N, C-alpha and C positions, 0 to 999 in steps of 0.2 A: 722525300720524293723518289720516284722510280722512273723507269723508261717508258711506261705506257702513257702516251701524251693525253688522250682524252680521259682516261681513268683518273690521272693525277689532277688535271684541272677541275674535274668534277668533284674530286675529294675536297678540294679547298672550298668550292662553292657549297658543298654539303656541310662542311664544317661550320660555315657561317649560319646556315639554317638551323643546325642542331644546337649550336651555342645560343642562338636567340631563343630557342624553345626552352633550353635549360634555364636561362635567365628569366624568361616569362614565368616558368614554374616557381622560381624564387621570388616572384613579385617585383622584379626590376622593371622600371618604366620602359616603354618601347623605344624612347629616344636614347636610352643608355645601354642598348643590347648589342652594340657593335663589338667587334673583336679585332685586335691588331694581330695580323698573321705574319710571322717570319718564317719563310720556307728555306730549307737547306737541301742541297742536292745530296743524295744518299750514298753511303758507302756500300750498301747492298748491291747496287748495280755496277760498282767499279771493278775493273780487272787489272791484274798485274801483267798479264800477257797482252801484248799489243795495246799498251796504255794510251796510245794516241787516239784510239777510237773513243776513249772516255771524254774527249772534247766534244764529240757529237752527242754523247749521252747527256753531258752537262748542259749543252745548248738546248736540247729537247726538254730537259727537266726545268731549266730556267724559263723557257717559253711557256711551259704548262703552268708554272707558278705565277707568271705575270698575267696570263690570260685567265687563270683561275681566281685572280683577285688578291694575291699576296701583297702585303704592304711593304715588305722587305724581302730580299732574296740574297742568300749567301751561296756562292759556288765553290765547291772544294776543288783543289788542283787535280789535274788529270793523272799525275804520277803519285797520288796519295798512297797507293798500295806498295810502292817501291821503297818507301822510307820518307825522310823529310824532303819536301818538295824543292825542286830547282827553281831558278829565276824565271825561266820561260813559263813553267806551269803556274807559278804564282801570278805572273803578269796576265796570262790568258784567263785565269780564274777571276781576277779582279775586273777585267774588261768585258767579260761575256755579257753580263747584264747591261753594261753601258752601251754596247753595240746594239743589243736588241731594243733598248729604249730609244737611242738617238737615231739609229738607222732603220730599225724596224717599226718605230713609233708605237710600241706596244702600250705605252702609258697614256696615249691620247684618247683611248676609248674606254669608257666604264663598262665592265662586264661584256667584253666582245663576244663571249660564247653564249650570252643570253639570247633566247629565242631559237636556238638550234634544237630541233626535236630530240636528236640523239643525246646531246649533252644534258638537256633538261631532264630527259628520262633517266639517264644514269645518275644524275644529281639527286633526283627524287628517290631512286632505289637505295643509294648510299645513305642518304639522310634517314630514311625509314629504318634501314638496317642498323645504323649507328644509334638511333633512338631506342630501338629494341634492346641492343646490347647495353646501353646506358641504364635502362630500366632493370635489366637483369643484374647488373653490378649493384645498383642501389638496393634491389630486393635481397641481395646476398649480404648486405651490411656495409656496402661502400667499396671503394677501390682497394683499400688496405686489406679488408676481409677477403676480397676476391683474389688478391695476391697471396695472402696467407693460406687460403683454401687450396690454391693450386690450379683451379679450373681455368682461370684466365691465361696462365702460362701454358696450360695444355692446349687451349684454343689457338694461341699464337704459334705453338710448336706444330700443331696439326696443319696450320696454314703454310708454314715454312716447308713442311714435309711435302705437301701437295705441290707447291711451286717447285721445290727441288726435283720432284719426279718429272715435272713437265720440262725442266731444263735438261735433265739427264736423257730424256727422250728426244730432245731438240724440238719439242713442240713450242717452247719459248727459246728463241735463238739469241745467243750472246755473240754478236758479230766480232770476229777476230779471235774468238776462243772456241766456241762450240761449232761454229760454221764460218766459212770464208777465212780460215786461219792462215796466217803467214808465219812460217817457222823461223825466218831469219830477220825479223824486224829489229831495227836499231833501237836500242834502249835509250830513253832520254837521260840527260845528265841530272843527277840528283845529289843532294847533300850526302856527306859521308857519315851515314848512320845506319844501323842494322835494318834490313828489310823485314817485312812481315812481323812487326812488333806485336807480340801477343796482346789480345784485347781482354781486359778484365771482364769477368762475368758481371752482369747487372744484378744488384741487390737493392731492394727498397731502402732509401736513406732513413736514418733514425727519426727525422722529423715527420715522416709519413705515418699518420695514425688512422685509426678506424673512423670512418664516417658511419653514422647510424641509420643508413638506408633512406627510404622515401620520407620517413618522418623528418629528416633533416631539411628537406625541401620545404615542408610546412613551416618548420621553425624559421628557416631563412626568409620565407615569404612574410611571416608575421613580423620578424625583426625589421625587414626592409620597410614594411608599411608603417612601423613605429619610429622610423628614422634612424635605426641603428646602422652604423657604417658597414660597408661590405667587408672590411678587414675583420670586424668583430664577427660577422656571419661566417667567414672562412675559418676563423679560429674555433668557433663553436662546432663546425662540421668536422674539424680535424682532431677533436679531443677523443681520447680512447687509448687502447693498447697499441703498442708498436707492432706493425705488420712484420711477420716472419714468413716469407714466401720462398719458393724455389727460385734460385737465380736463373735469369734468362740470358743466354749468350748471344751477342750480335752475330748475324749470319750474312754471308756473302755469296751471291748466286754463282760466281765463277769458281768457287773453291775446289769442287770435285774435278772439274776439267783441268784446272791449273795443277792440281796434284798429279794428274795423269801426265801432263806435259813435263812436270819435274822428273817423273819416272823415265819418260822418253829421253830427256836430256842426259840423265845419268847413264842410260844405256848407250846413248850416242858417244858420250865421253869415253866409256870403257871400250867400245868397239872401234872407235876412231872414225866412224862414219854412221850416218843415221840409218837405222834399219828400214828397209823398203818393203812395200807391199806391191806385188806384181798385178797389174790390171790385166786379167786373163779375158780379153774381149772375144766374144763369140760372134763370128759372121761379119757382116758388112758394117761400115761406120754408121750409117743412118739407123741401124737397128740396135747398136749397143751404146751409142754416144750418151744418151740420157742417163742410163744407169752407171756408166763409167764416170761421168761427171759427179753424180751423187756419191759414188763410192770414194772417189778421189777426195772430195770435200770432207767426207766422214773420217777417213783414215788420216788425212792431214791434220784434222782437229785433234786426233789422238796422238799426234807427234810422229807419225810415220812419213817417210818419203814415198813417192809414187813412181813406179816404173811402168811406163806405157809405151809399147812399141807397135800398136795397131791391132787388127783383128785376125782371128785364126779360124780355119775350118778343119784343121787336122790336129789330132791330139799329139802326135809325135813332134810336129813343128812347135806346138805350144810348149811342150816340155823342154825342148831344146832352148827356146827363147827364155823360158823361166830360169833355167840353169845358167844361161849366159848373163842374165840381169844382175845376179848376186842378191836378189830379193830373198827374204826368209819366209814370207807368207804370200798368199795370193787371194784375189777376189774375182770370181766369175761375174762378168757383166754382159748381158745380152737380152734379147727378146725372149718371151716365154716359149714361143714356138721353137726357137733355136736351142733353148735349154732342153726341151723335150728330145731333141735330136742328138745333142752333144754333151750336156752338162755332166752326166755320170761318167762318161769316158774321159772328159777333160779333168774332172776332179780326181779321178784315179791316176791319170798321167801326172798331174801336179804333185800328188802325194808320192808317187814313185820317184819323182825328180827331186824330192827332199823338202817339199813345202811343209813347214811346221804347222800351218793351218791353211784351210781353204774356206773362204767365206763365199756366199752367193748373194748378189744384189737382187732383191726381190722376194716376194712371198713364194714359198715352195708348193703350196696347194697340196694335192693328194700325193705328190711325189716326194714328200719330205723324208719318209723312211728310206726310200731307195737312194736318195741323194746322200743322206747321212751314211748309209752303208758303203757308198762309193767314195766317201772321204770328205764330204762337206761338213765343216765344223759348226757353222752358224749361218743364219740368214739375216741380212741387214736390209732394212727398208724404212720407209717414212715413219712407221709406228713402232719400230723396234726399240728395245732398251739400249740406246746407242752407247751410253757411257759404259754400261756393263759389257757390251759386245767388244768394245775397245780394250777394256781391262782384261777380258778373257783372251783377246788376241795377244796382248803383251805377256800374259801368263803362259801361253803356248810357247813363247820364246824364252821362257824361264825368268821373266821379269815380274816382280810383284811390288805393289805399293807398300812402303814401310809403315804407313799409318795414315789415318784420315786427318785432313787439315781442320 
């Protein structure tokens, strides 16, 4: 399970439809095409930074599982990424589904999402996509062959890359990590074991063998019709060579952002204080406040402190305030019209005052070259490569990530 409520509950509903179709193709009677679904909250969406927010993620995922029709739900503790879970996290995990059942009454309605046009539409799209993928796997020789060939792993990796890019741009937000970050959150009490225990790469187990494609469904259907047990059908579908595929490594959405925060903490420990970014606000409060808030949330997510002392109409006063703040970088925040009047002069003044970098909140438009010539290092906005922009800002301070997580 992941954090997209409607998508996740639709996935479980689509699972039942697709499984029933598979069993129908195998000749299983309609009354025996049910499936027992045990849903787990996922490590993919869990964070080590501000782990308290994981309780909200787990609640959302548990709700999606219940409404989507799961027969059983397991909730992982919110401090899972910090090491072995503490008593509070284990208690909360154990009781999340109980509270939703007993106080939210989620178990009293069968298929509560049924009839919703949006949910039914998404369910149908997912079921059709899953069936198409299933047919492709069967046509390639079965799951074992798809793993050995490598194309299935490549599809999964491409999906992870696409989602990772969305997270790096903050198109998909990780609350408490990539946005709305709090830098001094109290860590929960956990058991005394090492944090961030490396996860072993996945490799297909030895008992996973080739299935021989769509022909296996015909064999299964014939066997079912003749009274052969489902265990015997499964055994016949699994006979063949052992699959030898590329290992697939589990992926966690917050890893890139948390690596950046680790870098920020190391820099803070060495400096004795958290490096700050000066909010170089242009003009009146009502004209700069939106972009100043955006920039503050962005740079805080990158591990920077924010120095904000109000707005400026004069480059000399701005440079003096920047020098007095002790900040090492700056971000210009203001209205586009005010940028046209002041941005170049302000950027140059900040550079002359010793700013290691000067960012500008907003799109530069046709003035990009002139702003860069005046000293603007990068432009940050809703569609920018946010994670890369923050890494570059730390690089300007002489800080580099040791390696990828």
